N, C-alpha and C positions, 0 to 999 in steps of 0.2 A: 483638258482642252488647252490649258495654259502651256503645257509642255510642248504641244504641237505648234502653237502660235509662237512660242519663244524660239523654237528651232527654225520656223519659217523666217522669223526676223533675222536670226543669225545666218541662215542660208542666203537670204536676200542681200544682207550686208556683204557676205563673203563673195557672192556673185558680182556685186557692184565693185568691190575692191579689186578683184582680179580682172575686171573689165570685159567680162563675157556676157552673152545673153543668158537669160534664165534657162535652166535645163537640168542636167543630171546632178549637179552639186546640190542645188536647192531641193530637187525631188528626192534625192537620197536622204538628206537630212530630215525631211518631212516624213519619209517612210520609216526611218529609224525611230523618230520621236513617236510616231503612231504606234509602233510595236511596244515601246516603253510605256506610253500612256495607257494603252489597252490592258497591259498587265498590272499597272499600278492603281487603276481606278477600282472602286468597289464593284463587285460582280453585278449587282443589280443596276448599276449606272453605266455599264460598259457600252450600251447602245448609243449613248450620247456622243461617243467618239466617231461614229460612222460618217457624218458629213464634214467633220472638221478638217481632214487632210486636204481635200479638194478646195475648200474655201480659203484655207490659209495659204495654199500654194498659189491660188489665183491672185490674192492680194499681194503676196510677196513677189511673184513673177511680174506683175504689172508695175509695181514700184521699182524693182531692180531694172526692168526693161526700160522704163522711162528715164532712169538715171543713165543707163548705158547708151541708149539711142535717143539723143535729144532732138534729132531731126524728125522724130515721129510726131511731135506735137505741132507740126506746121499746119495741119488741117485735121478736122474730125475724122475724115475718111482714112487718112494715114495713121492716125492714132488707133482707130478701131481695127484696122488691118494688122497693125503691129501688136496690139493687145491680144488678138486672136492667135497670132503666131507664137507669142510668148507663152500663152496658156497651153497651146498645142504641143510645145516642146517638152512638156512634162506629162503629157496625157497618159502614157503607159505606166509611168511610175505612180500616178495618182489612182489609176485603176488598181494597181497592186496594193497601194496603201489603203484604199477604201475596202478592197476585198479582204485584206488582213484585218481591218477593223470589224468587218462583218463576221468573219470567222471567230475572232476573239470574243466578240459579243455573244455569238451563238454558243460557244464552248463554255463561257463563264456563266 
């Protein structure tokens, strides 16, 4: 789990540094880390990886999005709408990462 969380932090920082909204860069790093973590963990504990990619992406995307779009914190409505958009930008990558975690857990 720490591998996926660390890659989400690195992806969030990289996204903030290049000045873009959260999306493919962050999602790709989380996907790669999920594949690595799924194969590195003990076979009986592989199921613990399943919820981690989406949760890590959500936290990192929100943090990077807040850094990128500082105007979003003007109201709670704007913040909520922006947070939904940041989370939705990596939706398909998180489906793939979660699916990969499920397949790895089932196979192992």
